[in-house]
C-alpha positions in Angstrom: 110.0 91.1 84.7 108.0 87.9 84.5 104.3 88.0 83.9 102.0 85.0 84.2 98.7 84.8 82.4 96.2 82.2 83.6 93.2 80.8 81.9 90.8 77.9 82.0 88.9 78.5 85.2 85.2 78.5 85.4 82.1 76.7 86.7 81.8 73.0 86.5 79.7 70.3 88.1 81.1 67.9 90.6 82.8 65.0 88.8 83.6 67.2 85.9 87.0 68.4 84.6 88.8 71.6 83.9 92.2 72.4 82.4 94.0 75.4 83.6 96.8 77.0 81.6 99.5 79.5 82.7 101.9 81.1 80.2 104.9 82.9 81.4 106.3 85.8 79.5 108.7 88.7 79.8 112.4 89.0 80.7 112.8 85.3 81.5 116.3 83.9 81.8 115.5 80.5 83.3 112.5 78.8 84.9 113.3 76.4 87.8 109.8 75.3 88.5 106.2 76.2 87.9 103.2 75.3 90.0 99.6 75.9 91.1 98.3 77.1 94.4 94.8 77.7 95.5 93.0 79.8 98.0 89.4 79.5 99.1 87.5 82.3 100.8 88.6 82.6 104.4 91.4 80.0 103.9 95.1 80.1 103.5 96.8 79.6 100.2 97.9 76.0 99.7 100.0 74.2 97.3 98.2 72.1 94.7 100.9 70.9 92.4 104.4 71.9 91.2 106.7 70.7 88.4 110.4 71.4 88.1 112.2 72.2 84.8 113.4 68.6 84.9 109.8 67.2 85.2 109.7 66.3 88.8 106.2 66.7 90.2 104.7 67.2 93.6 101.0 67.1 94.5 98.9 67.9 97.5 97.5 64.8 99.0 94.0 66.0 98.4 94.5 66.1 94.6 96.7 63.1 94.0 95.1 60.8 91.4 92.8 63.5 90.2 95.0 66.4 89.0 97.9 66.3 86.7 100.5 69.0 86.2 102.5 69.3 83.0 104.7 71.8 81.3 105.6 72.8 77.8 109.0 74.2 78.3 109.3 75.6 74.8 106.2 77.8 75.5 107.0 78.5 79.1 103.5 77.2 79.9 102.3 75.0 82.7 99.0 73.2 82.7 96.8 71.7 85.4 94.4 69.0 84.3 91.8 68.6 87.0 89.5 65.6 86.9 86.9 64.3 89.2 86.4 67.7 90.6 84.8 68.1 94.0 83.1 71.1 95.6 86.0 71.4 98.0 88.2 72.1 95.0 86.5 75.4 94.6 89.0 78.2 95.0 91.0 80.9 93.3 93.9 79.1 91.6 97.2 81.0 91.3 100.0 80.1 88.9 103.5 80.3 90.4 106.8 80.6 88.5 110.2 80.2 90.2 112.6 81.9 87.8 115.4 84.3 87.1 114.9 87.2 84.8 117.1 89.6 82.8 116.3 92.3 85.4 116.5 90.0 88.5 119.2 87.4 88.4 118.2 86.0 91.7 115.7 83.2 91.8 112.4 84.7 92.6 108.8 83.6 92.8 106.3 85.2 90.4 102.6 84.9 90.7 99.6 85.1 88.3 96.5 87.1 89.0 94.4 84.0 89.8 91.6 82.2 88.0 88.5 81.1 89.8 87.3 77.5 89.8 83.9 76.8 91.1 82.6 73.2 91.5 78.9 72.9 92.0 77.4 70.0 94.0 
């Protein structure tokens, strides 16, 4: 199956930056897209940014101009560079991978365990 390992979360002051990383491993056949979602306490999970295998990106309106998603296809790794962080960006950030695997040929979504981002005011 596909496993996702996230890193880079932490505590940062408002206006600061963090870079999240998510590496996919396991029985991967093909990755269609990877992305980041976030969930704050008491809130629903929301899309932050996605990037397809071809490099097409999407962003939530709230992060456009501040966050940048990128991929290293050779490493099956996706990054999220977060600049000008605001307290409202505080959440658990989850990596998503849309892929097929050797044990599951159907396109499926795989999720990381989450990494916490806290932005202090």
